[in-house]
Biopython code that builds the backbone (N, CA, C, O; Angstrom):
import numpy as np
from Bio.PDB.StructureBuilder import StructureBuilder

atoms = [
    (1, "UNK", "N", (-4.205, 190.755, -192.891)),
    (1, "UNK", "CA", (-5.325, 191.251, -192.382)),
    (1, "UNK", "C", (-5.099, 191.881, -190.695)),
    (1, "UNK", "O", (-5.421, 191.080, -189.818)),
    (2, "UNK", "N", (-4.393, 193.708, -190.070)),
    (2, "UNK", "CA", (-4.418, 193.375, -189.285)),
    (2, "UNK", "C", (-4.452, 193.642, -188.140)),
    (2, "UNK", "O", (-3.791, 194.611, -187.766)),
    (3, "UNK", "N", (-5.328, 192.785, -187.059)),
    (3, "UNK", "CA", (-6.157, 192.906, -186.164)),
    (3, "UNK", "C", (-6.070, 193.095, -184.455)),
    (3, "UNK", "O", (-5.317, 192.413, -183.760)),
    (4, "UNK", "N", (-6.959, 194.121, -183.932)),
    (4, "UNK", "CA", (-6.568, 194.050, -182.658)),
    (4, "UNK", "C", (-7.292, 193.025, -181.243)),
    (4, "UNK", "O", (-8.149, 193.427, -180.456)),
    (5, "UNK", "N", (-6.981, 192.367, -181.247)),
    (5, "UNK", "CA", (-8.081, 191.212, -180.553)),
    (5, "UNK", "C", (-7.619, 191.226, -178.714)),
    (5, "UNK", "O", (-6.901, 192.126, -178.279)),
    (6, "UNK", "N", (-8.086, 190.254, -177.925)),
    (6, "UNK", "CA", (-8.340, 189.438, -177.102)),
    (6, "UNK", "C", (-8.172, 188.163, -177.311)),
    (6, "UNK", "O", (-8.952, 187.416, -177.901)),
    (7, "UNK", "N", (-6.400, 187.695, -176.478)),
    (7, "UNK", "CA", (-6.073, 186.682, -176.157)),
    (7, "UNK", "C", (-6.517, 186.478, -174.279)),
    (7, "UNK", "O", (-6.551, 187.170, -173.261)),
    (8, "UNK", "N", (-6.806, 184.975, -174.740)),
    (8, "UNK", "CA", (-7.480, 184.256, -173.284)),
    (8, "UNK", "C", (-5.953, 183.732, -172.144)),
    (8, "UNK", "O", (-4.893, 183.276, -172.573)),
    (9, "UNK", "N", (-6.245, 183.939, -170.927)),
    (9, "UNK", "CA", (-4.971, 183.585, -170.647)),
    (9, "UNK", "C", (-5.667, 183.272, -169.112)),
    (9, "UNK", "O", (-6.874, 183.115, -168.928)),
    (10, "UNK", "N", (-4.871, 183.234, -168.323)),
    (10, "UNK", "CA", (-5.777, 182.729, -166.733)),
    (10, "UNK", "C", (-5.755, 181.097, -166.933)),
    (10, "UNK", "O", (-5.526, 180.550, -168.011)),
    (11, "UNK", "N", (-6.031, 180.434, -165.718)),
    (11, "UNK", "CA", (-6.387, 179.251, -165.177)),
    (11, "UNK", "C", (-8.186, 178.612, -165.398)),
    (11, "UNK", "O", (-9.100, 179.426, -165.273)),
    (12, "UNK", "N", (-8.375, 177.721, -165.593)),
    (12, "UNK", "CA", (-9.638, 177.901, -165.519)),
    (12, "UNK", "C", (-10.692, 177.657, -164.910)),
    (12, "UNK", "O", (-10.997, 176.631, -164.302)),
    (13, "UNK", "N", (-11.347, 178.717, -165.079)),
    (13, "UNK", "CA", (-12.373, 179.711, -164.256)),
    (13, "UNK", "C", (-12.163, 181.259, -164.193)),
    (13, "UNK", "O", (-13.038, 182.076, -164.479)),
    (14, "UNK", "N", (-11.092, 181.513, -163.849)),
    (14, "UNK", "CA", (-10.727, 182.463, -163.918)),
    (14, "UNK", "C", (-10.150, 183.541, -164.782)),
    (14, "UNK", "O", (-8.968, 183.871, -164.689)),
    (15, "UNK", "N", (-11.085, 184.148, -165.716)),
    (15, "UNK", "CA", (-10.215, 184.499, -167.415)),
    (15, "UNK", "C", (-9.152, 185.422, -167.259)),
    (15, "UNK", "O", (-9.250, 186.303, -166.405)),
    (16, "UNK", "N", (-8.293, 185.343, -167.876)),
    (16, "UNK", "CA", (-7.307, 186.957, -167.890)),
    (16, "UNK", "C", (-7.060, 187.112, -168.915)),
    (16, "UNK", "O", (-6.500, 186.171, -169.478)),
    (17, "UNK", "N", (-7.403, 188.649, -169.889)),
    (17, "UNK", "CA", (-7.255, 188.548, -171.384)),
    (17, "UNK", "C", (-5.607, 189.591, -171.919)),
    (17, "UNK", "O", (-4.958, 190.566, -171.543)),
    (18, "UNK", "N", (-5.610, 189.138, -172.386)),
    (18, "UNK", "CA", (-4.671, 189.943, -173.217)),
    (18, "UNK", "C", (-4.829, 191.172, -174.552)),
    (18, "UNK", "O", (-5.492, 190.869, -175.544)),
    (19, "UNK", "N", (-4.366, 192.118, -174.482)),
    (19, "UNK", "CA", (-5.392, 192.931, -175.638)),
    (19, "UNK", "C", (-4.405, 193.176, -176.352)),
    (19, "UNK", "O", (-3.619, 194.097, -176.130)),
    (20, "UNK", "N", (-4.298, 192.037, -177.697)),
    (20, "UNK", "CA", (-3.183, 191.708, -179.008)),
    (20, "UNK", "C", (-3.199, 191.907, -180.241)),
    (20, "UNK", "O", (-3.916, 191.428, -181.120)),
    (21, "UNK", "N", (-2.045, 192.932, -180.285)),
    (21, "UNK", "CA", (-2.047, 192.835, -182.146)),
    (21, "UNK", "C", (-1.226, 191.934, -183.059)),
    (21, "UNK", "O", (0.004, 191.899, -183.095)),
    (22, "UNK", "N", (-2.306, 191.007, -183.997)),
    (22, "UNK", "CA", (-1.645, 189.758, -184.313)),
    (22, "UNK", "C", (-2.140, 190.067, -186.269)),
    (22, "UNK", "O", (-2.520, 191.176, -186.646)),
    (23, "UNK", "N", (-2.034, 189.067, -187.061)),
    (23, "UNK", "CA", (-2.386, 188.937, -188.072)),
    (23, "UNK", "C", (-3.665, 188.136, -187.894)),
    (23, "UNK", "O", (-3.848, 187.461, -186.882)),
    (24, "UNK", "N", (-4.695, 188.226, -189.047)),
    (24, "UNK", "CA", (-6.286, 187.642, -188.702)),
    (24, "UNK", "C", (-5.597, 186.273, -189.074)),
    (24, "UNK", "O", (-5.753, 185.440, -188.180)),
    (25, "UNK", "N", (-4.831, 185.794, -190.225)),
    (25, "UNK", "CA", (-4.530, 184.058, -189.962)),
    (25, "UNK", "C", (-4.221, 183.251, -188.228)),
    (25, "UNK", "O", (-4.729, 182.344, -187.569)),
    (26, "UNK", "N", (-3.574, 183.816, -188.139)),
    (26, "UNK", "CA", (-2.885, 183.240, -187.043)),
    (26, "UNK", "C", (-4.339, 182.933, -185.741)),
    (26, "UNK", "O", (-5.454, 183.451, -185.675)),
    (27, "UNK", "N", (-3.565, 181.725, -184.737)),
    (27, "UNK", "CA", (-4.145, 181.594, -184.389)),
    (27, "UNK", "C", (-4.791, 182.542, -182.300)),
    (27, "UNK", "O", (-4.446, 183.634, -181.847)),
    (28, "UNK", "N", (-5.110, 182.181, -182.085)),
    (28, "UNK", "CA", (-5.275, 183.826, -181.289)),
    (28, "UNK", "C", (-4.512, 183.287, -180.119)),
    (28, "UNK", "O", (-4.198, 184.334, -179.553)),
    (29, "UNK", "N", (-4.096, 182.467, -179.515)),
    (29, "UNK", "CA", (-3.169, 182.430, -178.420)),
    (29, "UNK", "C", (-1.520, 181.487, -179.442)),
    (29, "UNK", "O", (-0.753, 180.559, -179.188)),
    (30, "UNK", "N", (-1.689, 182.270, -180.362)),
    (30, "UNK", "CA", (-0.476, 181.681, -181.147)),
    (30, "UNK", "C", (0.261, 183.058, -181.726)),
    (30, "UNK", "O", (0.050, 184.035, -181.008)),
    (31, "UNK", "N", (1.200, 183.342, -183.056)),
    (31, "UNK", "CA", (2.278, 184.342, -182.418)),
    (31, "UNK", "C", (1.302, 185.881, -183.179)),
    (31, "UNK", "O", (0.635, 185.988, -184.208)),
    (32, "UNK", "N", (1.741, 187.096, -181.811)),
    (32, "UNK", "CA", (1.148, 188.476, -181.544)),
    (32, "UNK", "C", (2.553, 189.524, -182.374)),
    (32, "UNK", "O", (3.642, 189.031, -182.080)),
    (33, "UNK", "N", (2.643, 190.348, -182.970)),
    (33, "UNK", "CA", (3.036, 191.988, -183.607)),
    (33, "UNK", "C", (3.760, 192.228, -181.881)),
    (33, "UNK", "O", (4.852, 192.288, -181.317)),
    (34, "UNK", "N", (2.228, 192.307, -181.578)),
    (34, "UNK", "CA", (3.164, 193.733, -179.883)),
    (34, "UNK", "C", (0.840, 193.929, -179.538)),
    (34, "UNK", "O", (-0.305, 194.100, -179.959)),
    (35, "UNK", "N", (2.157, 193.610, -178.060)),
    (35, "UNK", "CA", (0.825, 193.722, -176.833)),
    (35, "UNK", "C", (0.492, 194.672, -175.931)),
    (35, "UNK", "O", (0.981, 194.789, -174.807)),
    (36, "UNK", "N", (-0.753, 195.684, -176.669)),
    (36, "UNK", "CA", (-1.177, 196.797, -176.650)),
    (36, "UNK", "C", (-1.987, 196.966, -174.574)),
    (36, "UNK", "O", (-2.205, 198.038, -174.009)),
    (37, "UNK", "N", (-2.175, 195.845, -174.096)),
    (37, "UNK", "CA", (-2.833, 196.165, -172.772)),
    (37, "UNK", "C", (-3.321, 194.878, -172.621)),
    (37, "UNK", "O", (-3.015, 193.879, -173.272)),
    (38, "UNK", "N", (-4.526, 195.046, -171.218)),
    (38, "UNK", "CA", (-4.866, 193.125, -170.847)),
    (38, "UNK", "C", (-5.938, 194.216, -170.147)),
    (38, "UNK", "O", (-6.103, 195.434, -170.076)),
    (39, "UNK", "N", (-6.723, 192.634, -169.550)),
    (39, "UNK", "CA", (-8.437, 192.723, -169.380)),
    (39, "UNK", "C", (-8.734, 192.228, -168.178)),
    (39, "UNK", "O", (-9.390, 191.196, -168.322)),
    (40, "UNK", "N", (-8.591, 192.435, -167.301)),
    (40, "UNK", "CA", (-9.444, 191.146, -166.361)),
    (40, "UNK", "C", (-10.675, 191.324, -165.798)),
    (40, "UNK", "O", (-11.108, 192.212, -165.063)),
    (41, "UNK", "N", (-11.312, 190.059, -166.390)),
    (41, "UNK", "CA", (-13.216, 190.774, -166.304)),
    (41, "UNK", "C", (-12.849, 190.549, -164.376)),
    (41, "UNK", "O", (-13.423, 191.288, -163.576)),
    (42, "UNK", "N", (-11.581, 189.159, -163.758)),
    (42, "UNK", "CA", (-12.114, 189.435, -162.440)),
    (42, "UNK", "C", (-11.320, 189.233, -161.589)),
    (42, "UNK", "O", (-10.984, 188.293, -160.868)),
    (43, "UNK", "N", (-10.895, 190.834, -161.852)),
    (43, "UNK", "CA", (-10.244, 191.513, -160.228)),
    (43, "UNK", "C", (-11.433, 192.010, -159.641)),
    (43, "UNK", "O", (-12.581, 192.402, -159.850)),
    (44, "UNK", "N", (-10.364, 191.743, -158.612)),
    (44, "UNK", "CA", (-11.597, 191.912, -156.970)),
    (44, "UNK", "C", (-10.601, 192.929, -156.008)),
    (44, "UNK", "O", (-9.377, 192.984, -156.123)),
    (45, "UNK", "N", (-11.064, 193.375, -155.459)),
    (45, "UNK", "CA", (-10.940, 194.862, -154.662)),
    (45, "UNK", "C", (-9.523, 195.736, -155.569)),
    (45, "UNK", "O", (-9.659, 195.967, -156.771)),
    (46, "UNK", "N", (-8.803, 195.967, -155.155)),
    (46, "UNK", "CA", (-8.443, 197.551, -155.823)),
    (46, "UNK", "C", (-7.313, 197.239, -157.048)),
    (46, "UNK", "O", (-6.673, 198.083, -157.676)),
    (47, "UNK", "N", (-7.265, 195.698, -157.200)),
    (47, "UNK", "CA", (-6.699, 195.445, -158.981)),
    (47, "UNK", "C", (-7.536, 196.016, -160.356)),
    (47, "UNK", "O", (-8.745, 195.960, -160.583)),
    (48, "UNK", "N", (-6.334, 196.640, -161.264)),
    (48, "UNK", "CA", (-6.916, 197.394, -162.356)),
    (48, "UNK", "C", (-7.464, 196.082, -162.863)),
    (48, "UNK", "O", (-6.888, 195.003, -163.004)),
    (49, "UNK", "N", (-8.871, 196.475, -163.133)),
    (49, "UNK", "CA", (-9.522, 195.609, -164.244)),
    (49, "UNK", "C", (-9.077, 195.899, -165.506)),
    (49, "UNK", "O", (-9.982, 195.267, -166.051)),
    (50, "UNK", "N", (-8.235, 196.465, -166.733)),
    (50, "UNK", "CA", (-8.538, 197.242, -167.480)),
    (50, "UNK", "C", (-7.618, 198.275, -168.075)),
    (50, "UNK", "O", (-7.879, 199.478, -168.080)),
    (51, "UNK", "N", (-6.601, 197.775, -168.542)),
    (51, "UNK", "CA", (-4.791, 198.821, -169.265)),
    (51, "UNK", "C", (-4.803, 198.727, -170.730)),
    (51, "UNK", "O", (-4.497, 197.639, -171.218)),
    (52, "UNK", "N", (-5.102, 199.679, -171.487)),
    (52, "UNK", "CA", (-4.647, 199.982, -172.942)),
    (52, "UNK", "C", (-4.155, 201.655, -173.109)),
    (52, "UNK", "O", (-4.365, 202.853, -172.916)),
    (53, "UNK", "N", (-3.354, 200.610, -173.620)),
    (53, "UNK", "CA", (-1.578, 202.161, -174.271)),
    (53, "UNK", "C", (-2.837, 202.960, -175.380)),
    (53, "UNK", "O", (-2.146, 203.904, -175.764)),
    (54, "UNK", "N", (-3.722, 203.080, -175.843)),
    (54, "UNK", "CA", (-4.744, 203.422, -176.209)),
    (54, "UNK", "C", (-3.109, 205.063, -177.517)),
    (54, "UNK", "O", (-3.984, 205.873, -177.823)),
    (55, "UNK", "N", (-2.411, 205.385, -177.850)),
    (55, "UNK", "CA", (-1.645, 205.818, -178.290)),
    (55, "UNK", "C", (-0.831, 204.885, -179.263)),
    (55, "UNK", "O", (-0.463, 205.219, -180.389)),
    (56, "UNK", "N", (-0.501, 203.116, -178.398)),
    (56, "UNK", "CA", (-0.387, 202.240, -179.608)),
    (56, "UNK", "C", (-1.473, 201.916, -180.698)),
    (56, "UNK", "O", (-1.394, 201.865, -181.925)),
    (57, "UNK", "N", (-2.968, 201.626, -179.445)),
    (57, "UNK", "CA", (-4.035, 201.207, -180.313)),
    (57, "UNK", "C", (-4.552, 202.656, -181.845)),
    (57, "UNK", "O", (-4.921, 202.665, -183.019)),
    (58, "UNK", "N", (-4.425, 203.030, -181.413)),
    (58, "UNK", "CA", (-4.383, 205.215, -182.178)),
    (58, "UNK", "C", (-3.658, 204.303, -183.923)),
    (58, "UNK", "O", (-4.107, 203.998, -185.028)),
    (59, "UNK", "N", (-2.086, 204.187, -183.025)),
    (59, "UNK", "CA", (-0.987, 203.773, -184.364)),
    (59, "UNK", "C", (-1.531, 203.016, -185.932)),
    (59, "UNK", "O", (-1.509, 203.328, -187.122)),
    (60, "UNK", "N", (-2.267, 201.223, -184.641)),
    (60, "UNK", "CA", (-2.307, 200.680, -185.373)),
    (60, "UNK", "C", (-3.483, 200.878, -185.912)),
    (60, "UNK", "O", (-3.205, 200.816, -187.110)),
    (61, "UNK", "N", (-4.490, 201.054, -185.851)),
    (61, "UNK", "CA", (-6.490, 201.631, -185.833)),
    (61, "UNK", "C", (-5.368, 202.243, -187.343)),
    (61, "UNK", "O", (-5.432, 201.422, -188.258)),
    (62, "UNK", "N", (-4.522, 203.358, -187.647)),
    (62, "UNK", "CA", (-4.148, 204.571, -188.396)),
    (62, "UNK", "C", (-4.014, 204.028, -189.565)),
    (62, "UNK", "O", (-4.471, 204.338, -190.665)),
    (63, "UNK", "N", (-2.883, 202.612, -188.978)),
    (63, "UNK", "CA", (-2.249, 201.756, -190.137)),
    (63, "UNK", "C", (-2.696, 200.762, -190.743)),
    (63, "UNK", "O", (-2.015, 199.938, -191.353)),
    (64, "UNK", "N", (-4.152, 200.766, -190.590)),
    (64, "UNK", "CA", (-5.439, 199.819, -191.056)),
    (64, "UNK", "C", (-5.276, 198.385, -190.370)),
    (64, "UNK", "O", (-5.583, 197.251, -190.740)),
    (65, "UNK", "N", (-4.674, 198.888, -189.233)),
    (65, "UNK", "CA", (-5.795, 197.346, -188.541)),
    (65, "UNK", "C", (-7.589, 197.416, -187.852)),
    (65, "UNK", "O", (-8.367, 198.070, -187.158)),
    (66, "UNK", "N", (-7.499, 196.728, -188.321)),
    (66, "UNK", "CA", (-9.591, 196.615, -187.657)),
    (66, "UNK", "C", (-9.406, 196.232, -185.984)),
    (66, "UNK", "O", (-8.498, 195.640, -185.400)),
    (67, "UNK", "N", (-10.623, 196.813, -185.512)),
    (67, "UNK", "CA", (-10.700, 196.323, -183.848)),
    (67, "UNK", "C", (-11.895, 194.679, -183.660)),
    (67, "UNK", "O", (-12.860, 194.130, -184.191)),
    (68, "UNK", "N", (-11.275, 194.590, -182.932)),
    (68, "UNK", "CA", (-12.617, 192.718, -182.789)),
    (68, "UNK", "C", (-13.345, 193.730, -182.399)),
    (68, "UNK", "O", (-12.966, 194.901, -182.419)),
    (69, "UNK", "N", (-14.563, 193.287, -181.978)),
    (69, "UNK", "CA", (-16.245, 193.847, -181.636)),
    (69, "UNK", "C", (-16.326, 193.291, -180.074)),
    (69, "UNK", "O", (-17.476, 193.087, -179.683)),
    (70, "UNK", "N", (-15.637, 193.115, -179.465)),
    (70, "UNK", "CA", (-14.647, 193.228, -178.135)),
    (70, "UNK", "C", (-14.551, 194.086, -177.093)),
    (70, "UNK", "O", (-15.161, 194.333, -176.053)),
    (71, "UNK", "N", (-13.078, 194.676, -178.014)),
    (71, "UNK", "CA", (-12.295, 195.081, -178.558)),
    (71, "UNK", "C", (-12.688, 196.632, -178.490)),
    (71, "UNK", "O", (-12.389, 197.284, -177.489)),
    (72, "UNK", "N", (-13.238, 197.106, -179.367)),
    (72, "UNK", "CA", (-14.271, 198.040, -179.258)),
    (72, "UNK", "C", (-14.927, 198.267, -178.192)),
    (72, "UNK", "O", (-14.346, 198.916, -177.322)),
    (73, "UNK", "N", (-15.456, 198.093, -178.097)),
    (73, "UNK", "CA", (-16.457, 198.210, -176.702)),
    (73, "UNK", "C", (-15.448, 198.462, -175.905)),
    (73, "UNK", "O", (-15.281, 199.629, -175.550)),
    (74, "UNK", "N", (-14.588, 197.473, -175.464)),
    (74, "UNK", "CA", (-13.316, 197.766, -174.165)),
    (74, "UNK", "C", (-13.049, 199.145, -174.274)),
    (74, "UNK", "O", (-13.376, 199.943, -173.395)),
    (75, "UNK", "N", (-12.115, 199.654, -175.949)),
    (75, "UNK", "CA", (-11.396, 201.019, -176.384)),
    (75, "UNK", "C", (-13.034, 202.592, -175.849)),
    (75, "UNK", "O", (-12.870, 203.807, -175.739)),
    (76, "UNK", "N", (-13.874, 202.074, -175.733)),
    (76, "UNK", "CA", (-15.386, 203.104, -175.352)),
    (76, "UNK", "C", (-15.632, 203.193, -174.169)),
    (76, "UNK", "O", (-16.535, 203.906, -173.731)),
    (77, "UNK", "N", (-14.643, 202.272, -173.249)),
    (77, "UNK", "CA", (-15.184, 202.260, -171.795)),
    (77, "UNK", "C", (-14.041, 202.872, -170.853)),
    (77, "UNK", "O", (-14.066, 203.216, -169.672)),
    (78, "UNK", "N", (-12.951, 202.878, -171.898)),
    (78, "UNK", "CA", (-11.155, 202.896, -171.482)),
    (78, "UNK", "C", (-11.881, 204.420, -170.544)),
    (78, "UNK", "O", (-12.983, 204.956, -170.657)),
    (79, "UNK", "N", (-10.824, 204.708, -169.742)),
    (79, "UNK", "CA", (-10.608, 205.818, -169.383)),
    (79, "UNK", "C", (-9.447, 206.676, -170.450)),
    (79, "UNK", "O", (-8.569, 206.160, -171.142)),
    (80, "UNK", "N", (-9.781, 208.112, -170.308)),
    (80, "UNK", "CA", (-9.902, 209.182, -171.178)),
    (80, "UNK", "C", (-7.536, 209.001, -170.478)),
    (80, "UNK", "O", (-6.702, 209.798, -170.908)),
]
sb = StructureBuilder()
sb.init_structure("model")
sb.init_model(0)
sb.init_chain("A")
sb.init_seg("    ")
for serial, (resi, resn, name, xyz) in enumerate(atoms, 1):
    if name == "N":
        sb.init_residue(resn, " ", resi, " ")
    sb.init_atom(name, np.array(xyz, "f"), 0.0, 1.0, " ", f" {name:<3s}", serial, name[0])
structure = sb.get_structure()
């Protein structure tokens, strides 16, 4: 099954997440199909916290991809 989920990056105590489309069988840090955004929970000042390509996410959901619970919450709070 194809899933849209977060992949962690960044340094120790400074996480940075990429929103990835990947097969569920692969590791979260492993092979992916496409990157559709990012989430930076530790953004400061004028740094961008969240960017999602909603057109691509809608495309993958229409193809049968599932959103992880955290990505579903991020999609809900994303600016329209």
